N, C-alpha and C positions, 0 to 999 in steps of 0.2 A: 529630451523629452528622447528620438532615436536612441541614446544611450544606454537609460535607463530600463527599454522593450524587451520587453525577453521574449526567445524566439515560442511560439505556440508548438506543441508536439505533432507528433507526425499524428490522421486519425486512429490511424489501426496503434498506433504503441496507446493512448487515451483510451483505446477503446478495452486494450485489453487490463490496464492497471486500471479499468471500474469493473470487470468482471472481478477481475483476483481483489477488489474489496468487498463486492458484495459477494461473493463465494469464501469467503474470514480467513485468507492466507497471509500471516501475516510477512511482508516483508519487503509485499511486489512480487515481482516476477523472481526473484535472487531464491527470497524465504519457498517458493513453489517448487526452484527446482530443488534445490534441497532438501522439502519433504518428502520428492519423486525421488532421489536418490539413498537418499535412509528408507527407501519401500523396497528397493532395489539391489539394498544390502544384500548379499547369498548367505544361505547360512557356513557353514564351516562344513567338516569329512571330519570323522573320528580321529586319523590323521592329523585333522587341525587345518590342514589346506584347507580356503576356501573353494567347493566351487562353481569353476564357471559360466555351469550350465549347458553344460559338455557337451554332446548328443548320446546317445545311446550309440553303440553298435554290434554286430553280432561277428562274434569270436568262439572259437575251438581252445580247448587244455589240455595242453598233455599233463595230464596225472599217475603221478608216483602212488605207490603207500603200499603196508605192511601194513593186512589185515590182519593179527595174530590181534585181540581183542576187542577187534568191533564186531557186533552182530554184522556186519556188511558195508554195500555200500550207498544201498539206499534210501533217504534220512526220513524217518515215517514222525513225522507231523505232530504236535500232543503225548510222546512216548517219551519224557527224558529216562527212565528205566535201561531201555537198546541203545549206548551209544552207534552208531556209526559213521563213515567217513564225511557223509554230506554234512550231518553238524560240521564239521572239523572245518571243512569248507569252508559254509557258507557265513559260519562266523568268520571266518578270516576276508573272504568274500569284503562284507559287512565294513569291519577294523580298520581294512589296507581306504575306504575311502569309493571302492569302484561300482555299490549297487549302492542306492540307500537301503534303511535299513528294513521300511515295510519288505524291502524284495526279497529279504531273507526268512520273511513270515511268513510269505506266497511265493512259491517259489516260479509260480508260470507269471507269476511278472514280469520275466529275465523274460522266458521260455528257455530253460533249465530242463536242459535234456544228459545223462550218459547211456553212452555206448553200450555199459552190459548193465548186470545190476552184478554183484559179486557175494556171493552167499559169506556167512561168519564166517571166520577166521579165514580168510583168500584176500591175498592180496594181488600190487597188479603193481607192471612193469610202464601199461603206455597204454590206460584206459585215457575215453574222448569223450566231456564234455559242451556241450553248447550250450553257450548259453549272451547275453546280450545287455551291459560293459559298459563303464563308463572306460573308455579308452585314457587313464590318468597317466600322470609319468611316473614312469621306475615302477609300470606295474607289477610283474612277476615279482620284483623286491617287495616290494612292497606286499603281498599278499602274502610270499614267504613269510615274509619276519612276521606274520600270524598263525601260523603253522610252524605244528609241532616236525625234531625231523623226520619223522617215518613217512609224514606228508611231503610232496614234496609238486608244486609244478615248474615245468621241465622245459612246456613247450607252451609260444601261443601262435595264434596263425585268426587271419580273418576271410567269413566263408560267408557267403550269400546271405538276403536278410531273409530267408524260407529256408537255413538250411536247421537239421534235423542230426542228433548226433545219432539215434535208435535207429530212423529212420532209413539215413543216405550212407548207412554203414554196411557194407556189403559181404567181412566177414568177419569171422575171430578169429584169430590163434592165442592157446593159452597150450601153458607146458604145468605137465605135473610130476611134480622130487620126488622122487621113494628113494631110501634104500635099497641094493642091490638086492638084503638076502629075501627079501619079497617074492624073490621067481624063487628063493632055495627047494628043494621037491620037498616036501615033509617024510616020505618015508627017506630020503639016502642022500640029503644034504645036512650042512650046517646052518641049522636054524638065528645064529646069532651074527655080527657083528666082524667076523673073524670069516666069512662067506665071501670068494670074488666071485660075479659072473663071465662065465667066458663063454667062447665063440657061439658053440652050438645052440646054448640059450637062448644067448643077445637075436641070434637066426629064427631063436621059436616064434618068442616074444614078436620079431617081427613083420611072422611071420599073419601073427593073430592078429596085432597090430590092424595089420594090412585092408586085411575082411571086412570092418567098419569104412571103406569108403566108397563111397556110393550112394544113394538116398536108399533108407531104410526106414521101415518104421518104427521108432526107438520110444514107444508106447513105458517097456517094462525094464526104461531105463531113467525114471522121474517118475510120480503122484496124478492120479484124476489126471486121467488116461487115456483112454479103452484106444484098439487093436487095429480100429478103423475111420476113426477121428483124422484128418487130412493133416491138424496141426499137428503132429506125433511123428508125418514123414518130417525127413531131417538130413542133408546137405553134407555131407563129409568127403574137402577139396585130400586132404592126406594126414595119416596119421603111422609115425614109427619113434620108435628109441634111442638115441643115443649113444653112441661111447659112452662107457662110465667113468667116475672119476674116484676120488681119493679125497676125504676134507674130515682134516679130525682122525684118522682113523678109521674111519667109513666110507664105509665104497656107497658110492650113491650114481642114481640114473636120470637121463631125465625125460621124459615121454612128449612129443609135441602133438597137438591137436588141431589143422585151423577146419572151420565148415563154416559155413553163411548165419550159422544161428545155433543156436545150443536149450535146450530146457532146467529146469529143477533139475540141478543134481545127477545130471545125466555126461557128465566126462569122469566125474570120483567112479557113475557107476560102471562105468564104457574101460578103465584102467581094474576097479571091483572084477569084473567079470575076468578075464583075460589072466589077474594074479593068482583065481584062484584054480583055474584049468593051467598055466603052467607049478602051478605048486601041483599037481592033482588029486583037489580037491572037485574038480567037475568036466565033464567031460568034454573033447570039443563040440560037438554035435553042440551041444545047446549056446551057445553063442548063435549060428542060423535056428536056431529054435524059439532064438531069444527074439527075434525078427516077427516071426508069425503073432497069429491069433490067442495062441497059450499063454495065460501069464506063467512068468517064471521068473526064480525068486533070485533076483540078479546083487550080491552084496556093493555094499555103500564104501569105496572108502576113504578117506579120514580130511579133511576141507583143509590140513594145514599144507598139501604140497602142491597145493592146486595155485598157477600163476595165469595171469589175465596180462599175454606177451607182447601183442596187439594188436588194433584194429585199421580194418584196409576199404580204405573209398575210391577203387578203378574208376566205376562208373564217373562219381564225381567228378577226380583225375580226369579223364577224358573229356570233361566241356567243360569243366570253369580252369583246369589248372594249367594251362596255357594261355588264357582268352588275355594274356597282359593286365587285369585289375585283381587276379587271384591266385596266390603261391597254393601248390600242390600238396595235399595233406600226404608225405610217405615222413617227412621228421626225419629226414639222413642226415642234418646237421645238431640233433638233439643226440642220435647214436650216441658220444658219448654220454651224457646225462646219463641215460638210463640205463648204459652196461654197469657204471661207478653204482647205482645206486642199487643196481638189483647187487653191487660185490659187497655193499655195506648195510642193506636195508632186507635185502629177503632172504638172501643163500643163507647169511650169520643166522635167521630167527628160525630157517625153520628146523637148519642144523645144531640147534640149542634145543630146542622143545622138545626134536626127539633126537637125543639123546636126554630128559631128563623127563619124559614125562613119555615116553616111548611107546609113542599113541599109532605108529604103525603096526611096535608089535603086540603090541593091544588089542587092538582088528583083524588082524595075526587070526588072534584062537579066538575068535566067532565063527572063521570058515567054519570048524566042522559041522557047526547047527544047522548053518545049509543045508537042501539037499533038489539038490540041480537036478531033480528027478520029475518033481512035481512045481503044485502051485508051491506063492510062499503061502497063499491059506493053506496048504496044504501040508507044509512046511513044518511051519507053524505048529500047527494044530490046536486044540478052541481050548483058548483063556490065555494061549503063550507069544509071550513075541518075541519079535527075529531081533538081537540083540545088532543094531550100530557104530557107526565108533565111538568111545571117550568124546565126552563135552559136547557131543550132536545137537542141536536147538533145535531137528526135530521135531 
């Protein structure tokens, strides 16, 4: 009798078995566990690796790109006619598996923000975007593998959860690369690539550029801004022209400008007005008059040579850069990669395009049309349009 008696199941186990039988789970406890594992099976990313329910983290990406052939940086959701840098970038983020596909369709879901909206044809060596991603293994390599060679992610840093790359940016530095014959005087200098910038002319250029420093109303250097609008007042920290250099037989110079923020076309018009003065089309007095309330006809230089070089986060770095949890956003270690990208993709594109399309030479031929002693409306006259650079999207 004792040998044939079965040991009764524990009360708790018997109750669990009856509950599973009533709920219809096959195979008792084992069947329930298998079903749970099937329900929790992770979906695979586009790269074929299963997501491990990683938490999303706020990061910034250091982005470099050549803007030729693109209609600016910012994505135009729902418009496939005008391709932008962000179209390719978001596509690479989705394909690499660091954001879900629906985040690519609605960028607000990943808290995406860029430091600067570069215009059509404008390049960048140090654009910074902030967003939330899954920090997958080899994330930079995977994102770059889905990008064309003229768009590269050069660096990544973790930032605070509330970080916004546009709002936290203290200043932005751009450079404008142009052939020096743009400074050749219209009456007594050669007007082609054999021109070489003299020390005296460079000194005069820098004297004029220095006038932009400080706070001024730049309503004449953008569109749809009135002279008394507070948003038209911008602070320029520095602006100067570096020593010229020769590439492929043509001499170029680089103008650098650092400011808190810039309006649409502002830098191109700042360069355009100085060029018009140095060439002898406009008097120096027009520079100061352009900050007054009168409407001044300011020419807009081509977009080809404009490059966003770097963005600055001094206040953020002071508060969080040495807190032991976050890195300062200074990109010192990435400097070699930035320099290499400029040499491989930005400078050659500007030089080659200038040689074959002559965008600067064509724009210079429009300067005699401008009347720098009258308003833009009076200069144009009834029914006449003041020409801009060839290929402008305005």
